[in-house]
N, CA, C, O and the ligand as a Tripos MOL2 file, in Angstrom:
@<TRIPOS>MOLECULE
protein
  233   231    59     0     0
PROTEIN
NO_CHARGES

@<TRIPOS>ATOM
      1 N           0.8440   -1.1960    0.0000 N.3       1 MET1
      2 CA          0.0000    0.0000    0.0000 C.3       1 MET1
      3 C           0.8800    1.2480    0.0000 C.2       1 MET1
      4 O           1.8820    1.3160    0.7120 O.2       1 MET1
      5 N           0.4990    2.2090   -0.7920 N.am      2 ARG2
      6 CA          1.2520    3.4620   -0.8290 C.3       2 ARG2
      7 C           0.7610    4.3730    0.2920 C.2       2 ARG2
      8 O          -0.4360    4.5250    0.5370 O.2       2 ARG2
      9 N           1.7320    4.9600    0.9470 N.am      3 ARG3
     10 CA          1.3680    5.8090    2.0730 C.3       3 ARG3
     11 C           1.9540    7.1980    1.8500 C.2       3 ARG3
     12 O           3.1010    7.3390    1.4260 O.2       3 ARG3
     13 N           1.1810    8.1850    2.1310 N.am      4 CYS4
     14 CA          1.6090    9.5610    1.9020 C.3       4 CYS4
     15 C           2.6700    9.9630    2.9220 C.2       4 CYS4
     16 O           2.5000    9.7680    4.1250 O.2       4 CYS4
     17 N           3.7470   10.5190    2.4280 N.am      5 GLN5
     18 CA          4.8240   10.9420    3.3150 C.3       5 GLN5
     19 C           4.4750   12.2320    4.0460 C.2       5 GLN5
     20 O           5.0980   12.5680    5.0520 O.2       5 GLN5
     21 N           3.5130   12.9280    3.5570 N.am      6 THR6
     22 CA          3.1520   14.2050    4.1620 C.3       6 THR6
     23 C           2.2100   14.0200    5.3420 C.2       6 THR6
     24 O           2.4470   14.5400    6.4330 O.2       6 THR6
     25 N           1.1390   13.2700    5.1040 N.am      7 CYS7
     26 CA          0.1220   13.1510    6.1490 C.3       7 CYS7
     27 C           0.1410   11.7710    6.7900 C.2       7 CYS7
     28 O          -0.4070   11.5920    7.8770 O.2       7 CYS7
     29 N           0.7650   10.7880    6.1340 N.am      8 GLY8
     30 CA          0.8910    9.4680    6.7360 C.3       8 GLY8
     31 C          -0.3040    8.5700    6.4800 C.2       8 GLY8
     32 O          -0.3520    7.4470    6.9830 O.2       8 GLY8
     33 N          -1.2540    9.0390    5.7180 N.am      9 TYR9
     34 CA         -2.4320    8.2330    5.4440 C.3       9 TYR9
     35 C          -2.2780    7.5130    4.1110 C.2       9 TYR9
     36 O          -1.5580    7.9820    3.2300 O.2       9 TYR9
     37 N          -2.9470    6.3850    3.9610 N.am     10 PRO10
     38 CA         -2.8680    5.6490    2.6930 C.3      10 PRO10
     39 C          -3.3790    6.4870    1.5320 C.2      10 PRO10
     40 O          -4.2710    7.3230    1.6830 O.2      10 PRO10
     41 N          -2.7970    6.2430    0.3900 N.am     11 ILE11
     42 CA         -3.1810    6.9800   -0.7980 C.3      11 ILE11
     43 C          -4.0580    6.0960   -1.6560 C.2      11 ILE11
     44 O          -3.6470    5.0240   -2.1000 O.2      11 ILE11
     45 N          -5.2780    6.5630   -1.8810 N.am     12 GLU12
     46 CA         -6.1740    5.8540   -2.7820 C.3      12 GLU12
     47 C          -6.2990    6.6720   -4.0530 C.2      12 GLU12
     48 O          -6.6350    7.8560   -4.0190 O.2      12 GLU12
     49 N          -6.0270    6.0320   -5.1570 N.am     13 GLY13
     50 CA         -6.0960    6.7540   -6.4130 C.3      13 GLY13
     51 C          -4.7250    7.2720   -6.8200 C.2      13 GLY13
     52 O          -3.7110    6.5920   -6.6680 O.2      13 GLY13
     53 N          -4.7230    8.4720   -7.3310 N.am     14 GLU14
     54 CA         -3.5070    9.0150   -7.8940 C.3      14 GLU14
     55 C          -2.5250    9.4320   -6.8010 C.2      14 GLU14
     56 O          -2.9010   10.0480   -5.8040 O.2      14 GLU14
     57 N          -1.2800    9.0860   -7.0130 N.am     15 ALA15
     58 CA         -0.2470    9.4550   -6.0490 C.3      15 ALA15
     59 C           0.9140   10.1080   -6.7790 C.2      15 ALA15
     60 O           1.1970    9.8040   -7.9380 O.2      15 ALA15
     61 N           1.5700   11.0010   -6.0840 N.am     16 ARG16
     62 CA          2.7380   11.6460   -6.6610 C.3      16 ARG16
     63 C           3.9840   10.9020   -6.1940 C.2      16 ARG16
     64 O           4.2190   10.7440   -4.9960 O.2      16 ARG16
     65 N           4.7580   10.4590   -7.1390 N.am     17 GLU17
     66 CA          5.9650    9.7180   -6.7940 C.3      17 GLU17
     67 C           7.0960   10.6720   -6.4500 C.2      17 GLU17
     68 O           7.2740   11.7180   -7.0740 O.2      17 GLU17
     69 N           7.8410   10.2830   -5.4530 N.am     18 ILE18
     70 CA          9.0090   11.0630   -5.0700 C.3      18 ILE18
     71 C          10.2090   10.1330   -5.1150 C.2      18 ILE18
     72 O          10.3580    9.2540   -4.2660 O.2      18 ILE18
     73 N          11.0490   10.3280   -6.0930 N.am     19 VAL19
     74 CA         12.2460    9.5020   -6.2060 C.3      19 VAL19
     75 C          13.3680   10.1980   -5.4490 C.2      19 VAL19
     76 O          13.7700   11.3080   -5.7970 O.2      19 VAL19
     77 N          13.8660    9.5410   -4.4180 N.am     20 PRO20
     78 CA         14.9400   10.1310   -3.6190 C.3      20 PRO20
     79 C          16.1420   10.4850   -4.4850 C.2      20 PRO20
     80 O          16.6090    9.6780   -5.2880 O.2      20 PRO20
     81 N          16.6230   11.6820   -4.3090 N.am     21 ASP21
     82 CA         17.7040   12.1780   -5.1420 C.3      21 ASP21
     83 C          19.0410   11.8260   -4.4940 C.2      21 ASP21
     84 O          19.8110   12.6910   -4.0780 O.2      21 ASP21
     85 N          19.2760   10.5350   -4.4300 N.am     22 SER22
     86 CA         20.5040   10.0950   -3.7740 C.3      22 SER22
     87 C          21.1400    8.9760   -4.5860 C.2      22 SER22
     88 O          20.4540    8.0910   -5.0970 O.2      22 SER22
     89 N          22.4350    9.0300   -4.6930 N.am     23 ASP23
     90 CA         23.1510    8.0000   -5.4450 C.3      23 ASP23
     91 C          23.5910    6.8460   -4.5430 C.2      23 ASP23
     92 O          23.9380    5.7690   -5.0280 O.2      23 ASP23
     93 N          23.5750    7.0720   -3.2670 N.am     24 SER24
     94 CA         24.0870    6.0670   -2.3400 C.3      24 SER24
     95 C          22.9740    5.1160   -1.9180 C.2      24 SER24
     96 O          22.0630    5.4800   -1.1740 O.2      24 SER24
     97 N          23.0760    3.8990   -2.4100 N.am     25 GLY25
     98 CA         22.1450    2.8780   -1.9690 C.3      25 GLY25
     99 C          20.7820    3.0090   -2.6120 C.2      25 GLY25
    100 O          20.4240    4.0430   -3.1740 O.2      25 GLY25
    101 N          20.0380    1.9260   -2.5090 N.am     26 ALA26
    102 CA         18.7080    1.9090   -3.0930 C.3      26 ALA26
    103 C          17.6960    2.3460   -2.0460 C.2      26 ALA26
    104 O          17.5180    1.6940   -1.0170 O.2      26 ALA26
    105 N          17.0490    3.4450   -2.3270 N.am     27 ARG27
    106 CA         16.0070    3.9040   -1.4200 C.3      27 ARG27
    107 C          14.6480    3.6510   -2.0550 C.2      27 ARG27
    108 O          14.4820    3.7590   -3.2700 O.2      27 ARG27
    109 N          13.6980    3.3210   -1.2280 N.am     28 PRO28
    110 CA         12.3530    3.0900   -1.7770 C.3      28 PRO28
    111 C          11.7310    4.3860   -2.2590 C.2      28 PRO28
    112 O          11.9780    5.4650   -1.7200 O.2      28 PRO28
    113 N          10.9350    4.2450   -3.2720 N.am     29 THR29
    114 CA         10.2280    5.4100   -3.7930 C.3      29 THR29
    115 C           9.1630    5.8490   -2.8000 C.2      29 THR29
    116 O           8.4250    5.0320   -2.2490 O.2      29 THR29
    117 N           9.1000    7.1290   -2.5900 N.am     30 LEU30
    118 CA          8.1120    7.6650   -1.6640 C.3      30 LEU30
    119 C           6.9100    8.1770   -2.4450 C.2      30 LEU30
    120 O           6.9860    8.4710   -3.6380 O.2      30 LEU30
    121 N           5.8220    8.2690   -1.7380 N.am     31 TYR31
    122 CA          4.5940    8.7460   -2.3820 C.3      31 TYR31
    123 C           3.9560    9.8490   -1.5630 C.2      31 TYR31
    124 O           4.0750    9.9060   -0.3390 O.2      31 TYR31
    125 N           3.2890   10.7030   -2.2700 N.am     32 ARG32
    126 CA          2.5310   11.7600   -1.6160 C.3      32 ARG32
    127 C           1.2260   11.9700   -2.3320 C.2      32 ARG32
    128 O           1.0740   11.6370   -3.5070 O.2      32 ARG32
    129 N           0.2820   12.5330   -1.5950 N.am     33 HIS33
    130 CA         -0.9330   12.9600   -2.2700 C.3      33 HIS33
    131 C          -0.5700   14.0850   -3.2340 C.2      33 HIS33
    132 O           0.2730   14.9270   -2.9270 O.2      33 HIS33
    133 N          -1.2040   14.0920   -4.3860 N.am     34 PRO34
    134 CA         -0.8640   15.0990   -5.4040 C.3      34 PRO34
    135 C          -1.1010   16.5260   -4.9060 C.2      34 PRO34
    136 O          -0.3790   17.4490   -5.2830 O.2      34 PRO34
    137 N          -2.1010   16.6970   -4.0720 N.am     35 THR35
    138 CA         -2.4430   18.0340   -3.6030 C.3      35 THR35
    139 C          -2.7130   18.0040   -2.1070 C.2      35 THR35
    140 O          -3.0030   16.9430   -1.5540 O.2      35 THR35
    141 N          -2.6210   19.1500   -1.4460 N.am     36 PRO36
    142 CA         -2.9990   19.2160   -0.0250 C.3      36 PRO36
    143 C          -4.4370   18.7780    0.1960 C.2      36 PRO36
    144 O          -4.7780   18.2440    1.2510 O.2      36 PRO36
    145 N          -5.2640   19.0040   -0.7890 N.am     37 ASP37
    146 CA         -6.6440   18.5500   -0.6590 C.3      37 ASP37
    147 C          -6.7180   17.0330   -0.5460 C.2      37 ASP37
    148 O          -7.5730   16.4880    0.1530 O.2      37 ASP37
    149 N          -5.8070   16.3620   -1.2470 N.am     38 GLY38
    150 CA         -5.7690   14.9040   -1.1630 C.3      38 GLY38
    151 C          -5.4410   14.4450    0.2410 C.2      38 GLY38
    152 O          -6.0110   13.4730    0.7360 O.2      38 GLY38
    153 N          -4.5170   15.1510    0.8840 N.am     39 CYS39
    154 CA         -4.1770   14.8360    2.2720 C.3      39 CYS39
    155 C          -5.3830   15.0630    3.1690 C.2      39 CYS39
    156 O          -5.6950   14.2420    4.0310 O.2      39 CYS39
    157 N          -6.0500   16.1750    2.9580 N.am     40 ALA40
    158 CA         -7.2040   16.5030    3.7920 C.3      40 ALA40
    159 C          -8.3070   15.4740    3.6040 C.2      40 ALA40
    160 O          -8.9620   15.0710    4.5660 O.2      40 ALA40
    161 N          -8.5100   15.0510    2.3620 N.am     41 ALA41
    162 CA         -9.5640   14.0820    2.0780 C.3      41 ALA41
    163 C          -9.2430   12.7460    2.7350 C.2      41 ALA41
    164 O         -10.1240   12.0960    3.2980 O.2      41 ALA41
    165 N          -7.9750   12.3400    2.6620 N.am     42 ALA42
    166 CA         -7.5830   11.0700    3.2690 C.3      42 ALA42
    167 C          -7.7450   11.1450    4.7820 C.2      42 ALA42
    168 O          -8.1560   10.1820    5.4300 O.2      42 ALA42
    169 N          -7.4160   12.2990    5.3240 N.am     43 ARG43
    170 CA         -7.5470   12.4780    6.7730 C.3      43 ARG43
    171 C          -9.0080   12.3840    7.1770 C.2      43 ARG43
    172 O          -9.3490   11.7620    8.1830 O.2      43 ARG43
    173 N          -9.8480   12.9990    6.3970 N.am     44 ARG44
    174 CA        -11.2820   12.9460    6.7050 C.3      44 ARG44
    175 C         -11.8030   11.5300    6.5750 C.2      44 ARG44
    176 O         -12.5950   11.0750    7.3990 O.2      44 ARG44
    177 N         -11.3550   10.8270    5.5290 N.am     45 ALA45
    178 CA        -11.8580    9.4770    5.2910 C.3      45 ALA45
    179 C         -11.4850    8.5550    6.4430 C.2      45 ALA45
    180 O         -12.2260    7.6290    6.7730 O.2      45 ALA45
    181 N         -10.3270    8.8160    7.0540 N.am     46 ARG46
    182 CA         -9.8860    7.9660    8.1600 C.3      46 ARG46
    183 C         -10.4960    8.3960    9.4820 C.2      46 ARG46
    184 O         -10.6700    7.5820   10.3890 O.2      46 ARG46
    185 N         -10.8160    9.6650    9.5870 N.am     47 THR47
    186 CA        -11.3780   10.1720   10.8370 C.3      47 THR47
    187 C         -12.8410    9.7840   10.9640 C.2      47 THR47
    188 O         -13.3110    9.3730   12.0250 O.2      47 THR47
    189 N         -13.5370    9.9270    9.8640 N.am     48 VAL48
    190 CA        -14.9600    9.6190    9.8720 C.3      48 VAL48
    191 C         -15.1520    8.2290    9.2850 C.2      48 VAL48
    192 O         -15.3700    8.0680    8.0850 O.2      48 VAL48
    193 N         -15.0680    7.2370   10.1480 N.am     49 LEU49
    194 CA        -15.2530    5.8720    9.6750 C.3      49 LEU49
    195 C         -16.7420    5.5640    9.5650 C.2      49 LEU49
    196 O         -17.5460    6.0420   10.3640 O.2      49 LEU49
    197 N         -17.0920    4.7730    8.5830 N.am     50 PRO50
    198 CA        -18.5040    4.4240    8.4460 C.3      50 PRO50
    199 C         -18.9480    3.5300    9.5960 C.2      50 PRO50
    200 O         -18.2370    2.6010    9.9790 O.2      50 PRO50
    201 N         -20.0970    3.8070   10.1300 N.am     51 PRO51
    202 CA        -20.6210    3.0100   11.2540 C.3      51 PRO51
    203 C         -21.0970    1.6480   10.7760 C.2      51 PRO51
    204 O         -22.2710    1.4550   10.4600 O.2      51 PRO51
    205 N         -20.1590    0.7090   10.7320 N.am     52 LEU52
    206 CA        -20.4820   -0.6030   10.1450 C.3      52 LEU52
    207 C         -21.5040   -1.3520   10.9970 C.2      52 LEU52
    208 O         -22.3040   -2.1350   10.4860 O.2      52 LEU52
    209 N         -21.4620   -1.0980   12.2990 N.am     53 ARG53
    210 CA        -22.3380   -1.8660   13.1700 C.3      53 ARG53
    211 C         -23.8110   -1.5930   12.8600 C.2      53 ARG53
    212 O         -24.7010   -2.4030   13.1190 O.2      53 ARG53
    213 N         -24.0130   -0.4010   12.2880 N.am     54 ARG54
    214 CA        -25.3930   -0.0400   12.0110 C.3      54 ARG54
    215 C         -26.0280   -1.0080   11.0160 C.2      54 ARG54
    216 O         -27.2370   -1.2420   11.0390 O.2      54 ARG54
    217 N         -25.1910   -1.5630   10.1450 N.am     55 TYR55
    218 CA        -25.7330   -2.4230    9.0930 C.3      55 TYR55
    219 C         -25.7990   -3.8870    9.5050 C.2      55 TYR55
    220 O         -26.3150   -4.7290    8.7710 O.2      55 TYR55
    221 N         -25.2670   -4.1790   10.6920 N.am     56 ARG56
    222 CA        -25.2740   -5.5710   11.1240 C.3      56 ARG56
    223 C         -26.5610   -5.8480   11.8870 C.2      56 ARG56
    224 O         -26.8730   -5.2060   12.8900 O.2      56 ARG56
    225 N         -27.2750   -6.8040   11.3880 N.am     57 ARG57
    226 CA        -28.5610   -7.1120   12.0240 C.3      57 ARG57
    227 C         -28.3560   -8.1660   13.1060 C.2      57 ARG57
    228 O         -27.5530   -9.0840   12.9380 O.2      57 ARG57
    229 N         -29.0610   -8.0370   14.1870 N.am     58 PRO58
    230 CA        -28.9390   -8.9910   15.2930 C.3      58 PRO58
    231 C         -29.5110  -10.3600   14.9720 C.2      58 PRO58
    232 O         -29.4740  -11.2570   15.8140 O.2      58 PRO58
    233 ZN         -1.2510   13.0610    2.1700 Zn       59 ZN59
@<TRIPOS>BOND
     1     1     2 1
     2     2     3 1
     3     3     4 2
     4     3     5 am
     5     5     6 1
     6     6     7 1
     7     7     8 2
     8     7     9 am
     9     9    10 1
    10    10    11 1
    11    11    12 2
    12    11    13 am
    13    13    14 1
    14    14    15 1
    15    15    16 2
    16    15    17 am
    17    17    18 1
    18    18    19 1
    19    19    20 2
    20    19    21 am
    21    21    22 1
    22    22    23 1
    23    23    24 2
    24    23    25 am
    25    25    26 1
    26    26    27 1
    27    27    28 2
    28    27    29 am
    29    29    30 1
    30    30    31 1
    31    31    32 2
    32    31    33 am
    33    33    34 1
    34    34    35 1
    35    35    36 2
    36    35    37 am
    37    37    38 1
    38    38    39 1
    39    39    40 2
    40    39    41 am
    41    41    42 1
    42    42    43 1
    43    43    44 2
    44    43    45 am
    45    45    46 1
    46    46    47 1
    47    47    48 2
    48    47    49 am
    49    49    50 1
    50    50    51 1
    51    51    52 2
    52    51    53 am
    53    53    54 1
    54    54    55 1
    55    55    56 2
    56    55    57 am
    57    57    58 1
    58    58    59 1
    59    59    60 2
    60    59    61 am
    61    61    62 1
    62    62    63 1
    63    63    64 2
    64    63    65 am
    65    65    66 1
    66    66    67 1
    67    67    68 2
    68    67    69 am
    69    69    70 1
    70    70    71 1
    71    71    72 2
    72    71    73 am
    73    73    74 1
    74    74    75 1
    75    75    76 2
    76    75    77 am
    77    77    78 1
    78    78    79 1
    79    79    80 2
    80    79    81 am
    81    81    82 1
    82    82    83 1
    83    83    84 2
    84    83    85 am
    85    85    86 1
    86    86    87 1
    87    87    88 2
    88    87    89 am
    89    89    90 1
    90    90    91 1
    91    91    92 2
    92    91    93 am
    93    93    94 1
    94    94    95 1
    95    95    96 2
    96    95    97 am
    97    97    98 1
    98    98    99 1
    99    99   100 2
   100    99   101 am
   101   101   102 1
   102   102   103 1
   103   103   104 2
   104   103   105 am
   105   105   106 1
   106   106   107 1
   107   107   108 2
   108   107   109 am
   109   109   110 1
   110   110   111 1
   111   111   112 2
   112   111   113 am
   113   113   114 1
   114   114   115 1
   115   115   116 2
   116   115   117 am
   117   117   118 1
   118   118   119 1
   119   119   120 2
   120   119   121 am
   121   121   122 1
   122   122   123 1
   123   123   124 2
   124   123   125 am
   125   125   126 1
   126   126   127 1
   127   127   128 2
   128   127   129 am
   129   129   130 1
   130   130   131 1
   131   131   132 2
   132   131   133 am
   133   133   134 1
   134   134   135 1
   135   135   136 2
   136   135   137 am
   137   137   138 1
   138   138   139 1
   139   139   140 2
   140   139   141 am
   141   141   142 1
   142   142   143 1
   143   143   144 2
   144   143   145 am
   145   145   146 1
   146   146   147 1
   147   147   148 2
   148   147   149 am
   149   149   150 1
   150   150   151 1
   151   151   152 2
   152   151   153 am
   153   153   154 1
   154   154   155 1
   155   155   156 2
   156   155   157 am
   157   157   158 1
   158   158   159 1
   159   159   160 2
   160   159   161 am
   161   161   162 1
   162   162   163 1
   163   163   164 2
   164   163   165 am
   165   165   166 1
   166   166   167 1
   167   167   168 2
   168   167   169 am
   169   169   170 1
   170   170   171 1
   171   171   172 2
   172   171   173 am
   173   173   174 1
   174   174   175 1
   175   175   176 2
   176   175   177 am
   177   177   178 1
   178   178   179 1
   179   179   180 2
   180   179   181 am
   181   181   182 1
   182   182   183 1
   183   183   184 2
   184   183   185 am
   185   185   186 1
   186   186   187 1
   187   187   188 2
   188   187   189 am
   189   189   190 1
   190   190   191 1
   191   191   192 2
   192   191   193 am
   193   193   194 1
   194   194   195 1
   195   195   196 2
   196   195   197 am
   197   197   198 1
   198   198   199 1
   199   199   200 2
   200   199   201 am
   201   201   202 1
   202   202   203 1
   203   203   204 2
   204   203   205 am
   205   205   206 1
   206   206   207 1
   207   207   208 2
   208   207   209 am
   209   209   210 1
   210   210   211 1
   211   211   212 2
   212   211   213 am
   213   213   214 1
   214   214   215 1
   215   215   216 2
   216   215   217 am
   217   217   218 1
   218   218   219 1
   219   219   220 2
   220   219   221 am
   221   221   222 1
   222   222   223 1
   223   223   224 2
   224   223   225 am
   225   225   226 1
   226   226   227 1
   227   227   228 2
   228   227   229 am
   229   229   230 1
   230   230   231 1
   231   231   232 2
@<TRIPOS>SUBSTRUCTURE
     1 MET1         2 RESIDUE 1 A MET
     2 ARG2         6 RESIDUE 1 A ARG
     3 ARG3        10 RESIDUE 1 A ARG
     4 CYS4        14 RESIDUE 1 A CYS
     5 GLN5        18 RESIDUE 1 A GLN
     6 THR6        22 RESIDUE 1 A THR
     7 CYS7        26 RESIDUE 1 A CYS
     8 GLY8        30 RESIDUE 1 A GLY
     9 TYR9        34 RESIDUE 1 A TYR
    10 PRO10       38 RESIDUE 1 A PRO
    11 ILE11       42 RESIDUE 1 A ILE
    12 GLU12       46 RESIDUE 1 A GLU
    13 GLY13       50 RESIDUE 1 A GLY
    14 GLU14       54 RESIDUE 1 A GLU
    15 ALA15       58 RESIDUE 1 A ALA
    16 ARG16       62 RESIDUE 1 A ARG
    17 GLU17       66 RESIDUE 1 A GLU
    18 ILE18       70 RESIDUE 1 A ILE
    19 VAL19       74 RESIDUE 1 A VAL
    20 PRO20       78 RESIDUE 1 A PRO
    21 ASP21       82 RESIDUE 1 A ASP
    22 SER22       86 RESIDUE 1 A SER
    23 ASP23       90 RESIDUE 1 A ASP
    24 SER24       94 RESIDUE 1 A SER
    25 GLY25       98 RESIDUE 1 A GLY
    26 ALA26      102 RESIDUE 1 A ALA
    27 ARG27      106 RESIDUE 1 A ARG
    28 PRO28      110 RESIDUE 1 A PRO
    29 THR29      114 RESIDUE 1 A THR
    30 LEU30      118 RESIDUE 1 A LEU
    31 TYR31      122 RESIDUE 1 A TYR
    32 ARG32      126 RESIDUE 1 A ARG
    33 HIS33      130 RESIDUE 1 A HIS
    34 PRO34      134 RESIDUE 1 A PRO
    35 THR35      138 RESIDUE 1 A THR
    36 PRO36      142 RESIDUE 1 A PRO
    37 ASP37      146 RESIDUE 1 A ASP
    38 GLY38      150 RESIDUE 1 A GLY
    39 CYS39      154 RESIDUE 1 A CYS
    40 ALA40      158 RESIDUE 1 A ALA
    41 ALA41      162 RESIDUE 1 A ALA
    42 ALA42      166 RESIDUE 1 A ALA
    43 ARG43      170 RESIDUE 1 A ARG
    44 ARG44      174 RESIDUE 1 A ARG
    45 ALA45      178 RESIDUE 1 A ALA
    46 ARG46      182 RESIDUE 1 A ARG
    47 THR47      186 RESIDUE 1 A THR
    48 VAL48      190 RESIDUE 1 A VAL
    49 LEU49      194 RESIDUE 1 A LEU
    50 PRO50      198 RESIDUE 1 A PRO
    51 PRO51      202 RESIDUE 1 A PRO
    52 LEU52      206 RESIDUE 1 A LEU
    53 ARG53      210 RESIDUE 1 A ARG
    54 ARG54      214 RESIDUE 1 A ARG
    55 TYR55      218 RESIDUE 1 A TYR
    56 ARG56      222 RESIDUE 1 A ARG
    57 ARG57      226 RESIDUE 1 A ARG
    58 PRO58      230 RESIDUE 1 A PRO
    59 ZN59       233 GROUP 0 **** ****
């Protein structure tokens, strides 16, 4: 799963790749949300979880 380096939340959909500008050693490619709005949306999606219990019938 790709995780945003800025906000730390998973990235769903389009992600901006960040290739570390280093010649020493192999570093993993980092990802970020393309826009600050993407970070905000991911934060909201994680903060407001859907009430799954509501759909579970006794
Ligand atoms: Zn983000």
